[in-house]
C-alpha positions as CSV (number, residue, x, y, z in Angstrom):
1,M,-15.6,-27.8,6.5
2,D,-14.3,-25.5,8.5
3,Y,-16.7,-22.7,9.0
4,S,-15.3,-20.6,11.3
5,S,-11.6,-20.2,9.1
6,I,-13.9,-19.4,6.2
7,L,-15.7,-16.6,8.2
8,S,-12.3,-15.3,9.6
9,S,-10.8,-15.7,6.3
10,A,-13.5,-13.2,5.0
11,I,-13.5,-11.0,7.6
12,G,-9.9,-10.5,7.1
13,E,-10.9,-9.2,3.6
14,L,-12.4,-6.5,5.1
15,I,-9.3,-4.7,6.3
16,S,-6.9,-6.0,3.5
17,P,-4.7,-3.6,2.1
18,T,-6.3,-5.2,-1.9
19,T,-9.4,-4.0,-0.3
20,A,-8.3,-0.2,0.8
21,A,-6.8,0.0,-3.0
22,Y,-10.0,-1.4,-4.7
23,A,-11.9,1.0,-2.3
24,L,-9.5,4.3,-3.6
25,A,-9.7,3.2,-7.3
26,A,-13.4,2.9,-6.9
27,L,-14.0,6.5,-5.2
28,G,-12.1,8.0,-8.2
29,L,-14.8,6.2,-10.4
30,A,-17.4,8.0,-8.2
31,V,-15.9,11.5,-8.8
32,H,-15.6,10.2,-12.9
33,F,-18.7,8.7,-13.2
34,G,-21.1,9.1,-10.3
35,Y,-20.7,13.3,-9.6
36,S,-19.4,14.4,-13.0
37,G,-20.7,11.7,-15.6
38,L,-17.7,10.8,-17.2
39,L,-17.5,7.3,-18.7
40,N,-13.8,5.7,-17.5
41,F,-13.2,2.5,-18.4
42,G,-9.5,2.8,-17.8
43,Q,-8.8,3.2,-14.0
44,A,-6.9,0.2,-14.3
45,G,-4.5,2.4,-16.5
46,F,-4.3,5.1,-13.8
47,M,-3.4,2.7,-11.0
48,A,-0.8,1.0,-13.4
49,V,0.6,4.6,-14.5
50,G,0.6,5.1,-10.3
51,A,2.4,2.1,-9.2
52,Y,5.2,2.1,-12.2
53,G,5.7,5.7,-11.5
54,F,6.5,4.8,-8.3
55,A,8.7,1.7,-8.7
56,I,10.3,3.5,-11.5
57,S,11.1,6.3,-9.9
58,T,12.2,4.5,-6.8
59,L,14.3,1.8,-8.6
60,T,15.8,3.5,-11.3
61,F,16.5,7.2,-10.4
62,G,16.6,6.2,-6.5
63,V,14.1,8.8,-5.1
64,P,12.7,8.8,-1.7
65,F,9.3,7.7,-0.7
66,F,7.4,11.1,-0.7
67,V,9.3,11.9,-4.3
68,G,8.0,8.7,-6.1
69,L,4.9,9.6,-4.2
70,L,4.8,12.5,-5.7
71,I,6.0,11.4,-9.4
72,A,3.2,8.9,-9.2
73,V,0.6,11.3,-8.5
74,V,1.7,14.1,-11.3
75,A,2.2,11.0,-14.2
76,S,-1.2,10.4,-13.5
77,A,-2.2,13.9,-13.8
78,V,-0.5,13.9,-16.9
79,F,-1.9,10.6,-18.4
80,A,-5.4,12.3,-17.5
81,L,-4.3,15.1,-19.6
82,V,-3.6,13.2,-22.6
83,L,-7.1,11.5,-22.3
84,G,-9.1,14.3,-21.8
85,I,-7.7,17.0,-24.2
86,P,-9.0,15.3,-27.1
87,T,-12.3,13.5,-25.9
88,L,-13.6,15.4,-23.1
89,R,-15.0,17.9,-25.7
90,L,-17.0,14.9,-27.2
91,R,-20.1,12.3,-25.9
92,A,-19.2,10.3,-22.9
93,D,-19.1,7.3,-25.1
94,Y,-16.0,8.5,-26.9
95,L,-14.0,8.6,-23.4
96,A,-15.2,5.4,-22.6
97,I,-13.8,3.9,-25.8
98,V,-10.2,6.2,-25.5
99,T,-10.1,5.0,-21.7
100,I,-10.4,1.4,-22.4
101,A,-8.1,1.4,-25.1
102,A,-5.3,3.7,-23.1
103,A,-5.2,1.7,-20.0
104,E,-4.5,-1.7,-22.6
105,I,-1.9,0.5,-24.5
106,V,-0.2,1.5,-20.8
107,R,0.0,-2.5,-20.1
108,Y,0.9,-3.4,-23.4
109,L,4.0,-0.4,-23.6
110,V,5.6,-1.7,-19.8
111,T,5.9,-5.3,-21.3
112,T,8.2,-4.1,-24.2
113,S,11.0,-6.0,-24.5
114,G,12.7,-2.5,-25.5
115,W,12.4,-1.7,-22.0
116,T,13.1,-4.3,-20.0
117,A,15.8,-2.2,-18.2
118,V,13.5,0.4,-16.9
119,T,9.6,-1.7,-16.6
120,G,10.7,-5.2,-16.2
121,S,8.8,-6.3,-19.2
122,A,6.1,-9.2,-18.2
123,N,8.3,-10.0,-15.3
124,G,7.9,-6.4,-13.6
125,L,9.6,-4.4,-11.0
126,A,10.4,-5.6,-7.6
127,D,12.1,-4.7,-4.5
128,F,11.0,-1.0,-4.2
129,E,9.1,-0.9,-1.0
130,D,12.3,-0.8,1.4
131,G,11.8,2.8,1.5
132,F,8.3,2.5,2.7
133,Y,8.8,0.2,5.3
134,S,11.4,2.0,6.7
135,M,8.9,4.4,7.9
136,N,7.2,1.5,9.7
137,P,6.9,3.0,13.4
138,F,5.6,-0.1,15.1
139,P,8.4,-2.4,16.5
140,E,8.4,-6.2,15.5
141,G,5.7,-8.2,17.0
142,S,2.2,-9.1,16.6
143,Y,-0.5,-6.4,15.9
144,L,-4.0,-7.7,16.1
145,G,-2.8,-11.3,14.3
146,M,-0.1,-9.6,11.9
147,N,3.4,-8.8,11.9
148,N,4.3,-5.1,12.0
149,R,4.8,-4.9,8.4
150,D,1.3,-6.3,7.1
151,F,-0.1,-4.0,10.2
152,F,1.7,-0.9,8.9
153,I,0.4,-1.0,5.0
154,R,-2.9,-1.5,6.7
155,V,-2.9,1.6,8.4
156,V,-1.3,3.5,5.6
157,G,-4.0,2.2,3.3
158,W,-7.2,2.5,5.1
159,G,-6.0,6.2,6.8
160,L,-5.5,6.9,3.1
161,V,-9.1,5.9,2.3
162,V,-10.4,8.0,5.3
163,V,-8.6,11.3,4.5
164,C,-9.4,10.7,0.3
165,C,-13.2,10.3,1.8
166,V,-13.4,13.4,3.6
167,L,-11.8,15.5,1.2
168,I,-14.3,14.2,-2.1
169,W,-16.7,14.8,0.3
170,L,-15.9,18.3,1.2
171,L,-15.1,19.1,-2.5
172,M,-19.1,17.7,-3.3
173,R,-20.2,19.9,-1.1
174,S,-18.4,22.8,-2.1
175,P,-20.0,25.1,-5.2
176,W,-17.3,23.2,-7.4
177,G,-18.5,19.9,-6.6
178,R,-22.4,21.4,-7.3
179,V,-21.4,22.6,-10.7
180,L,-20.1,18.6,-11.4
181,K,-23.2,17.7,-10.1
182,G,-25.2,20.0,-12.6
183,I,-22.9,18.7,-15.7
184,R,-23.6,15.3,-15.0
185,E,-27.3,16.3,-15.1
186,D,-27.5,18.6,-18.1
187,E,-24.2,20.1,-19.3
188,N,-25.7,22.3,-21.7
189,A,-27.7,24.2,-18.7
190,V,-24.5,24.7,-16.7
191,R,-22.4,25.9,-20.1
192,S,-25.2,28.6,-20.4
193,L,-24.5,29.8,-16.7
194,G,-21.1,30.8,-18.4
195,K,-19.6,28.1,-16.4
196,N,-16.4,26.3,-18.3
197,V,-17.7,22.9,-18.7
198,Y,-14.6,21.2,-20.1
199,A,-12.2,23.0,-17.4
200,Y,-14.7,20.9,-14.6
201,K,-14.5,18.0,-16.6
202,M,-10.6,17.9,-16.9
203,Q,-10.6,18.7,-13.3
204,A,-12.6,15.8,-12.0
205,L,-10.8,13.4,-14.5
206,I,-7.2,14.3,-12.6
207,I,-8.5,14.2,-9.4
208,G,-10.2,10.6,-10.1
209,G,-7.2,9.5,-11.6
210,S,-5.2,10.6,-9.0
211,L,-7.2,8.5,-6.6
212,G,-6.6,5.7,-9.1
213,A,-2.7,6.2,-9.3
214,L,-3.0,6.2,-5.3
215,A,-4.8,3.0,-5.2
216,G,-2.0,1.5,-7.7
217,M,0.4,2.2,-4.8
218,V,-1.4,0.9,-2.0
219,F,-2.2,-2.2,-4.4
220,T,1.1,-3.2,-5.5
221,L,3.4,-2.0,-2.0
222,P,2.3,-5.4,0.3
223,R,3.0,-7.4,-3.0
224,G,6.8,-6.0,-3.0
225,A,6.4,-6.5,-7.1
226,V,4.5,-4.4,-9.9
227,Q,3.4,-6.7,-12.8
228,P,1.5,-5.9,-15.7
229,S,-1.0,-8.9,-15.4
230,N,-2.4,-7.5,-12.8
231,Y,-3.7,-3.9,-14.7
232,G,-5.9,-6.2,-17.2
233,T,-9.4,-5.1,-18.4
234,E,-10.7,-7.2,-15.8
235,L,-9.4,-4.8,-13.0
236,T,-11.6,-2.0,-14.1
237,F,-14.5,-4.1,-14.0
238,F,-14.1,-5.2,-11.1
239,L,-13.9,-1.6,-9.8
240,W,-16.9,-0.5,-11.0
241,T,-18.6,-3.9,-9.4
242,C,-17.7,-2.2,-6.2
243,L,-18.7,1.2,-7.4
244,L,-22.3,-0.3,-8.0
245,L,-22.9,-2.3,-5.3
246,G,-22.2,0.7,-3.0
247,G,-24.0,3.4,-4.8
248,M,-22.2,5.6,-7.6
249,A,-23.0,9.0,-6.6
250,T,-21.6,8.6,-2.7
251,V,-18.6,8.7,-1.0
252,L,-18.6,5.9,1.4
253,G,-20.5,3.9,-1.2
254,P,-17.7,2.5,-3.2
255,V,-15.6,1.9,0.0
256,I,-18.2,-0.4,1.0
257,G,-18.9,-2.0,-2.0
258,A,-15.3,-2.8,-2.1
259,M,-15.7,-4.6,1.3
260,M,-18.6,-6.1,0.4
261,F,-16.7,-7.0,-3.5
262,W,-14.2,-8.7,-1.6
263,V,-16.0,-10.5,1.6
264,V,-18.4,-12.2,-1.1
265,L,-15.3,-13.4,-3.2
266,S,-13.7,-14.7,0.0
267,L,-16.9,-16.7,1.3
268,T,-17.9,-18.0,-2.1
269,Q,-14.4,-19.6,-2.6
270,G,-14.2,-21.2,1.1
271,V,-17.6,-22.3,0.8
272,L,-16.9,-23.8,-2.6
273,T,-13.6,-25.0,-1.8
274,G,-14.7,-26.5,1.2
275,L,-17.6,-28.6,-0.3
276,I,-15.2,-29.9,-3.0
277,E,-12.8,-31.0,-0.3
278,S,-15.6,-32.6,2.0
279,G,-16.3,-34.9,-1.4
280,A,-20.0,-32.9,-1.4
281,V,-19.4,-31.5,-4.6
282,T,-17.8,-33.6,-7.2
283,W,-18.8,-32.3,-10.4
284,L,-16.4,-29.2,-9.8
285,S,-12.4,-29.1,-9.5
286,T,-11.1,-26.3,-7.3
287,I,-10.1,-24.3,-10.2
288,Q,-13.2,-24.5,-11.6
289,A,-14.3,-23.1,-7.8
290,G,-12.3,-20.1,-8.6
291,Q,-14.1,-19.5,-11.6
292,L,-17.7,-19.9,-10.3
293,R,-17.4,-17.5,-7.8
294,Y,-17.0,-14.7,-10.1
295,I,-20.2,-15.9,-11.9
296,L,-21.9,-16.1,-8.8
297,V,-21.1,-12.0,-8.3
298,G,-22.0,-11.4,-11.9
299,I,-25.3,-13.0,-10.9
300,A,-25.9,-11.0,-7.8
301,L,-25.0,-7.8,-9.4
302,M,-27.2,-8.1,-12.0
303,L,-30.3,-8.8,-9.3
304,L,-28.7,-5.6,-7.4
305,M,-29.0,-3.6,-10.6
306,I,-32.8,-5.1,-11.5
307,F,-34.0,-4.1,-7.9
308,R,-31.8,-1.8,-6.4
309,P,-30.0,0.3,-9.5
310,Q,-28.8,2.8,-7.3
311,G,-26.6,0.5,-5.2
312,V,-26.6,-0.2,-1.4
313,F,-26.3,3.8,-0.3
314,G,-27.1,5.3,-3.6
315,N,-29.9,7.7,-4.2
316,K,-32.1,6.7,-7.4
317,K,-33.3,10.1,-7.3
318,E,-30.1,11.6,-7.9
319,L,-29.1,9.0,-10.9
320,A,-32.1,10.3,-13.3
321,F,-29.5,11.4,-15.9
322,A,-31.0,13.5,-18.5
């Protein structure tokens, strides 16, 4: 078994575009739940809205990259408004039900055969990334073992993660952020102080959803295609895993949690595959090994919730919800 190859593959996941996308989307969940107490089980829907908003505007209307980016963010804000207007005045569990259903509705809508010319149906859309890579300032060559395109998407993806982390950190240290934390703990107390709790919740939902839309773009650009199967319900729960691993009411927690999630998945996949190929494990196939790694991650998450429910960087006292 080639341990060096397994380890190098796992280390490569630390800075992969997929990890950056997960970090952005999990940061959006931190704004929703960690800081505001909003149960959003449809972050995959926000990612799909962002990815399809960019792809459709680029392919169908031929808009430049930054216009497509703006359309994706605006589409996610509209999606947040549609979800939030009927639910944010109700209990948090209603929002959870609505968001998980809305994410599935988005996924089924883009697979509708009547919209194939626009959404590509189940096959999705492709060849919309040329405008992005045309801005690549790095000439052809090798950069840390990557070609210029792979290196560029990593620089952009992780640069976006850094910028968003700084912005969220500043927001949460501001009076606006302190009101959000107050709403998370006891929204009736905040309402008694004359604050518009509904408006603050809506703002948090839009901001977190916009981070999800950006994550959807970072997720799909290196693939050069957007497909509805990539935005299933399991994606949202993977993002929740990243959030819980790192810590809910933190800025760096979701980022570190995303890194841990993908490194653990890569290590378990590599080790299990190596044991199977070497003959040390004969009762397991490579396909079963891919399924078993998610079981192992689930067990690790359960143990984490038992012994350290606040996550790696979280503060247990801060998460003592009323």
